[in-house]
N, C-alpha and C positions, 0 to 999 in steps of 0.2 A: 620210446618217446615219453618223456616225463612232462607232467603239468605242474607248474608252480602256483600255489594259491596266492591270490593277491589280497592283502589285508591292508586296512587303513589304520594309521596310528591313532591312538585315543584323542590327541588334540584335534586332528583332522575330522574325526567323527563328531566331536562336540561342536566344531564350527559349522559342519554341514547341517546338523540337526537344528542349530540355532538359526541358520539362514532359512531353512524350510519353515520353522515356527514363526519367524518374523514375517515371511511372505503371507502365510496363511492367517496369522493373527492380524496383520495390518489390513488384509482384505476383509476380514470379518468385522474389525472395528470400524472400518469406513464404509460398511455396506449401507448404512443409513447415516446421513449427515444433516445437521441443522445448520443452515447457512445464514439465516436471518430471522429476527423476531420483531414484531411491531405491536405496540399497545395502542388501542384506539385508532383514531384517524390521523393524528399527528404526534403521537407519543404522550399526549395529555389525557386526563380523564377527571371525572368527579366521582366522589364516593357515593355509595348507595344507588348505583346505576349499572345496567348491563352494558358492557363494552366489547367490541370485537378484539380478539387477540389472534394475530396471524403468525404462523410458523412456516417458514420456507424449508421444506423437506426435500432432500435429494437422495435418490437411490444410486449409489456408486458401484453397485455390484453388477454382474452380468446376468443375473436372474431376476425375474419380477418379484416385487415385494407385495404380499397380500396379507395384511395384518391390521393391527390397531395402533393408533397414536393416541396417547393419553396425557392428560395434564392434571397435576396434583399440586395442592398448596401444602407447604410444610412449615413447621414452627422452627424456632431457633435451635432445637435439639435434633432437627431432621425428621420428626414424626409427622405423618400425614394428618391433615386437618380436613374435615368435611368430606364431601363426596368427590369422586373422580370423574372428570370429563373424558369421554372416549369417542374417537372418530375411527370408523372403519375406512381403511385406505388401501388403494391399489396403485402401485407405481411401476411403470415399465423400467427396464434396465437403462440407467443413465438419465432417467427422467426426474425432474424436480417440479414441485407443485406447492401452492400455498394451502395450508390447513387452517381453517377458521374455528375458533372456540368462542362461544358467547359466555363471557365470564361476568359474574356479579361481583363488583368491588365493594368491600366494606370499608369502614373508616381507616382501619390499619393497613389497608392494601395500597393506598395512594401516598406517594412520596411528596411531602410538602417541603417548603424551604427549611433548610438546616435540620431536616429530620430524615429518618430512614424507614423503609417499610418494615412492619412488624413480622412479616412472613416472607418466605422465599417460594419460588415456583420451579417445577421440574417437569420436563417433557420426557416421556418414556415411549418405547416402541417394542412390539412383540416380534415374533418370527424366529427363524433358526438362530440368528445372532441378536438377541435382545440387547437393548442399551438404554441409556438415559442421557439427558443434557440439562444441566442446571442453568436457569435463566438469571443472569447477573443484574439486569436492569428491571426496574418496576415502573409503572405508569406515574407520571408527574401530575401534580395538581395544576389545573389550568382552566382557562375559559373555554366555552364551546369552540370546537376546532374550526379553523378557517383553512381550506385546502384548495389547491388547483388540481382539477381532474385532467389527467393526460393519458393517452394510450401508452401501453407498456414500452413501445419502442421510442417514444418521444421523451422519456424521463431523463435520459442521459444527454439530451440535445443541448442543454444549457442550464444555467442557474437562474432561479426565480426568487422573487422577494416574498415567497410564501411556501409553506410545505406542500409537497406533491403527493397525490393519491392516484394510483393507477386505476383505470376503469374496472379491472377485474376484481379489485378489492372492495368495491362498493357492495354492501351486504344485500342479500335477497329479501330482506324483510325490514319493515319500519321499526320493529320491536328492538332493534339493536342500534338505532341511530340517535339515541338520546344525547350523546356527547358531540354530535356534529351540528355546527351552527351555520356556517356559510360555505358555499361552493362557488368557485370561479370556473367557467366552462367556455371553451372556444371551439368545440367540435361536437359531432354527434357520437355519443359513446356506443360502443358495440356491446350492448347488454342483452342478457336474457330477459324474458318477459317478467320474471319475478323481480329482477333488479329495477326494471323500469317502473313497475308497480310500487316498489319500495321507495323509489325516488319521488314519485308523485305523492305518495302518502306523507313522506317526510316534509315535502314542500307545503302541502295543505295543512299539516300540523303546526307549521310555524318556521320552516326553513327559509333561508335567504339564498338566492341564486343571482349571480352577476354574469351576464353573457358578454364575452369579449369577441373581437374580430378574429377570424381564422387566418390562415396563411395568405388568402387572397385579398385581405382587407375588407371582407364583408362579414356580416353575422352569419353563423351557420344556420342552415334551414333544417329544422327538426321534423321528423315524421309525425303522423297523427297521434301516436302514443305519447309523444312529448310535445304536442302542438301548442300547449299553453306557454311554452318558452319562446315561441317565435315572435319577432317584432312585427307589429302590423304595418301594412303599407310597404313603401319602398325600403328594402333592407339596408340601403346606404344612407338613409336620412339621418339627421342628428338624433342622439339618444333622447328618449322620452322620459317622463317622470316614472319612477318605479310603480308597477301595478301589483295588485294583490291577487293571490290565488289562495282561497281559504284564509288561514292566518299567516301564510307565507308571503314573501315579496320577491318579485323578479325585476331586475334592472338591466339595461344595456349600456355599454360603455365603448366608445369608438377608439379602442386601443387593443393591442395584441398582448400575448402572454409575456413577451419580453419587456413590455412597457409598464408592468405593474411592479410596485415596490412596497416596502413596509409602510411608507407614508401614505400611499394611495389606499392600501388595505385598511389602515387605521382610520382614515377619513370615512370610508364606507361603513365601518363597523363602530363608529364613535358612540352610537347609542347603546352598545352592549357594555354593561358594566363589567369591571374586572372581577375575578373570583374573590370570594370573601376571604378576609384575613384569617390566619390561623391564630386563634386566641390562646392556644396552649402555650405559645412562646412568650406571651405578654402577661400571663397570669390572669387574664380576664376569663370569665366563665359566664356565658350567656345562656347556658343550657337550663331549661326548666322542665317541668313535668306536667303532663295532662292526666290528672287522676291516677297517678302512679305509673304512667307510661313515660319511658325515657325519651328525651328529645333527640338523642343522637342517632336513632335508627328506628325503622318500622318494625324491627324484631320484637319490640316490646308488646306489639299486638298479640304475640303468641302467649304471653302470660295471662291475658284475658281469655283466650281460647281454652286454656287449661282449666279455668274456673267453670267453663261451660260443660266440661266433661268430668268434673270431679263428683263422685257419688255423694249423695246427701245422707251421710251416715248420722244416726242419732247418737252423738258422742256422749250425751248424758247417760243414756241407758247403758252404753258400752262401759263407761267408767264405773257405774254402779254395779254392774255385773262383775267387773274385774275385782272390785272391793269385796263383794259378797263371796266370790270364788276364793279369794285369798283367806278370808275369815273362816270359811268352811274347812279349808285344808289346814290352816293354822291360825288360831289355836283349836279349831273344831276337831281335827284328828287327834290332837294331844289330849283333849278332854275325854273323848271316847276311850282312849287307851288307859287313862288313869282310872276309869270306872270299872276296870277289870272285866270288861265285856269280852266275849269270845273274839280272839284276834281275827278270825275269818270274817266276822261281822264288821270289824274295824276296817280291814283291808277292802272288803266289798263295798263299804260306804265310801271310802276314798276313791276307788275305781269308778263307782257309779257317779260320784260328783264330777270327776274328770270327764267322763263320757258325756254327761248331760250338759255341762258347760261348754265342752268342745262343740257339740251340736248347736248350742245356743249362739256361741260366738261365730260359728261358720254361717249361721242363718242371718244374724243381725249385721255382721260385718262383711257379708258376701258381696262380691262385685257381680255386675251384669244382671242384677235383678231389675234394674231400671236403666240399663245402658245398651247402646247399639253402636255399630260402626257408623261414623258420621264425619263429614268434612265441614268445618267452619271456615268462612272466608270473609275478608274485607278486600274490596276491589276498587281501583280507580280506572275509569274508562275515558280516554281522550278521543274526541270525535275525529273521524277520518272522512266524513261526508256520507250522506245517505244513512244507511243502517249499519255502517262499519265503524268499529271502535278498536283502539289500541288499549288493551286491558292488562293491567298489572295487579296481581293478587297476592295477599298474604294469607296463607291457608295452614290449617293443621288437621291432619287425619288421625282420628282416634279409632283404634281397632280393638275389637273384642277377641278375635282369633288371630294369633300370631302367624305370619306368613311373609313371603316375599311378594311385595305389591309393585305393580307397574302403573304409574300415574301418567296420564296423558289426556289431551283434549280430543284426540282422534278416536272415533268410534271403532271398536274392534272389527277388523276385516281380515278373514283368513287368507284372502288372495292378495293382500297388500304387502309389498316389499318395504319394510321400514327404512332401509338404507337409501331408497330412492323416492320415497313418498314426498310430494311437494306440500301436502297438507301439514306436515310436521315442521316445515321450515321456519315458521314464525313462532314456534313453541320454545320457550326458554325456561329452564329450571335452575334453582339454586337452593342450597341449604345453608343460609347465613347464620351467624351467631354461634357456630359450633367450634369449640376448641379441641374436640376429639374427632377421631376418624368416624365417618358414617358408613355403615355397611350397605353401600349402594353406589350407583353410577348414573351419570347423565349422558344419554346417547340418543341421537336421532329424534329429538323432541320428546323424550321420555325420561322419567325419573324412576329407576328401578331400585327399590330399597327394602331391606329386611326390617320388619317391625315386630317386636315381641307383643304378646297379648296384653291388653289393658295399658297400652302405651300411646302417647301422643307424638306424632312426627310432624313438626313444623317445617314448612318449606315456602319458597317464593316462586311464583311462576308468571309468565308473560305470554300473551297470545294476541294475535289479530283475529277478531271475531265479529260476527254479525250480532245485532242486538236491537233493542227498541228504538224507534224514532220519536223525538220529543218536539219537533216542529214548533218552536216558540215564535210568537209574534208580539212585538212591543206595541201596546195600545196607548199607554200613558207613561210619560217620563218627565217628571218635574222635580228637579233638584235645585233648590234655592236656599242657601244658608241665610238666616238661621232656622228657616221653616223646615218642618219634618218632610222628608222625601215622599213623593207620591209616584208610585210605580205600579203599573198593571201590565202583566205579561200573560197573554192567552196561549194556552197549550192545545195542541191537537195530537194527542198520543196515538201511537199505532196500537193495533189489537193486542200485541204481545207485551205492552208496557204494563208495569206493576205499580201499585199505589205508592205515592211519595211519602217519605218519612221526614225529610228536611230539605231545605233549599236556601241557597245564598246567591247573590249576584255581586260581581266585582265591576266597578266603574272607576277608571283612573287607578289610584292606589288605595281605594276604599272597598271594604267588603260589607254588604248589608244583608241581614237575615230576612228571608221572605217567608210568608205563610200562605197556605192554600185556602182559596175561597171559591166555592162552587155555587153560591147562592144567587148570582146575577144571571148567568147564561146557562147554567147546568154543565158547562164544560169546565175542566180544571183551569184555574186562573191563579196566578201568583201575584200577591200584592206586598207592599212594604210592611215589614213587621214593626213592632213597637220599640225594638232596641235600636240605639244609634249606630251609625256605621263604625266599623273598626278598621284599623290600619292593616293592610295586607302584609306589611313588613313585620309588624308585631305578631300577627298570626303565624307567619312562616317561621319566626324565631322561637316559637313555643314559650311564650311568657306564662309562667305558672299561675299568676294572679287571676287569670280569667277562667280557670277551670276548677273542677271538683278536687277535693283533697285526695289523699292516698286511699288504697284499697282498704275497706273496713274489715276488721278481724272479729272472730268470735271470742268467747271467754276462753276457749281452749287454744287460741292462737292460730286457728285455721282461717283462711279467707272466707268471709261470710258468703253463704250460698244465696245467690240472687238470680232472678230470671235472665235468660239469654237476651231477651229484648232490652232489659236495662243495661246489660254489659255492652251490647251493640250501640245503644244510644250514647253511652259515655265515650265510645271510641270515634264518634262521627267528627267531633271538632279536631281531635288529633289527626284524623284522616284528611280533613280539609287542610290542615297545616302541612302535612307531608306532601299533599298534592300541589300546594303552592310552591314548595321547594322543588318538586319534580318539574313543574312547568318552567320555573325560573331558578335554575341551579346556581345562580350568582346573586350576590347582594349588592345594592338593595333590589327588592323585587321590582321588575319592570312594570310600569302601569299599563293598563289596557289602553289601546289607541283611541283617539277621539272618534266619536260616532259609533263606538262599539261597546259591548258589555260582555262579561264572561259569566255564564250560568253554571252553577253547581247544584246538581239534583241527586238526591239519595233515595233509592228504592231497594226492595229485596233483590237478591242476586238473581239475574235472569238465567233461565235454563241453558241458554246458548253459551254462557260464561262458565258453566260448571264442567268439571272433569267428567269425561265419558268412562274412564276407568279409575278406580275399581267400580264395577257395576253394582255391587251389592251394598254400596254405601249411600247414606242419606246426605243431603246438602242443605246448608243454612248459611246466610250471610247477608251483607249489604254491599251495594255498588254505588259509587259516587261518579256520576256522569258529568263531564266537563265539555262545554260547547260555547263557542263565541257566537254572539248574535249582533245584528245591525240595529242601531237605534235610528228610525226614520226621523228626518227633520220635522215632520208634521206631528210626531208623537208628543212633543212637549218642549220644555225649556230647561236649561241647566246652567249653573254657574261654573261648575268644575266636574268633569271635563266639559268642554264646549260640544254642543250638538252640531255635528256636521256630517256630510256624506263621507264614507270611507275614501281614503286617498287612492282612488282608482282612476286610471286614465279613461276618458269617456269612450275611446274606441275599444277598450278592453272590458267594458262592463258586460257585454254578452258572454265573453269567455269566462269571466269571473263567475257569472251566474251558472254557467254550465258546469263549472268546477265545484258547485255546491256552496258558494259563499253566502248567498242570501236566503233567509227564511228557512233555515233548517233547525229543528229544535227538540223539545222535550215532551214528556208525557208523565202522568201520574202513575 
């Protein structure tokens, strides 16, 4: 019995191998798939803000995915810029989930009319089959987002006259809600505790909420955690006048989600100005400078931090020693040789000169003889009620010892799991202003970065934190043009409050400098200063004529060495300007409502705002606290703005007080 060997022809073998490779290759390539990306809350954003960037990731393989999803920014040549955002992700087979990155957008990141983004973005993933996805669309310049909140299953139920945001995409922290302006709501969202807390903080900080009828024709009944949204009395009664919660507003409208259109939305948000025009296309340039600080970005604060960590070398002595060293070598060495002195003496003299001056230069020009690892910071803190603040800081870490540093506001805890820690949810980090890759990554509320010795690492960070209470009370308020204003604001600072360095108050669209006076009651008291009020719009637009000239230079061309207190003082007015733009991201700056004023107080950086790591660093800085206050009708008179009670419905006054609207303030 014979056996015939079965062989396959070469064309058949090639076809079979190609089919197997195609099947295996396609399954690998499609293991992780990016099905959707969303910038901000409605696709729009403003520059110099943290915005949420959502990526819908699907695991198409039959095995779980346990790896990292990363986001990087690239330039036109495809090179990475700045630090990498990293998210640890677990996906079951065939599961899809939204991945959220908190991205700080710079001027070149936002797409304006007739322009393109300067950079591109790329999402990458690790695992057995790593891959990447290039993002073709960037965030568009726009006004604060106006969205309709809906459950995930209701999004496809119809078309609406407003962009839709699903409940699950609402962020778990207020620190990422800067670009959200107005929310329409017709149901009780199924949120986690962190999302409900973020919504309350966003509303208190100045958000606008419009409650609509649900499917039964009634207003939804919210639980106690969102009880400030409930309409008082009979839920079917006609809508009342919008009431205030902190600096935010809540209104009720007897219509459903299908009854709202663009005209209705525009009517409700008519008081919100459109975004400022892009002056680059018209040739106009309104940018100015505050004492050498650029008006386009808060990154210019970093240049002043660098001056605080520059060693105070005696350059006159260094240059004189260099001249003497040169003269001793030449013509000094030549003169000795021409006198027919023993060559060993000549060589010994030259070597001794080199050794002595090397030791002298190393001693006079040495680093670290007066330096230490330190973090310098400028912070703006917006009030969230009580002793809670939404804090954004520009910081720079100067290190003497090179190492890989982990920067975070969370105290080190060996038992803490950083991937699930709720304390890191509100912590946002960014490394703005960098055109080169940064040897570091941003993950789980931490910035991990490699810093060489004697190097300054600038970075931006954001956190929701506890801090001092400033409990201001308006005692006297008399503003009658052309008479000088008379203002008296009494403070009741908490024990952890630090002394004040500066103070301003905004009423309407005017900003007035205040000065501290403790001679009357012994308690810190703010009174009107000698300077006339300034326009909030001009302050926000960084007019150069109101500020100091550029950075002074020494004879040798180096920045003049000045005390850190002087440098911080020069940065306070630019910090106020940047804060006005942060509160009002559109132009013109919106005036403060009648019967209210906005207080700006500057103190040393509180300990609760400081980074907990690295532990071996010192901290220095200033914090600008922003808090709205009520002007009682009995406090005085005013021509502009008019003194009146806040626009609160009488039945809502107790609720407004419980939310922290009245009599919460500041301390020195």
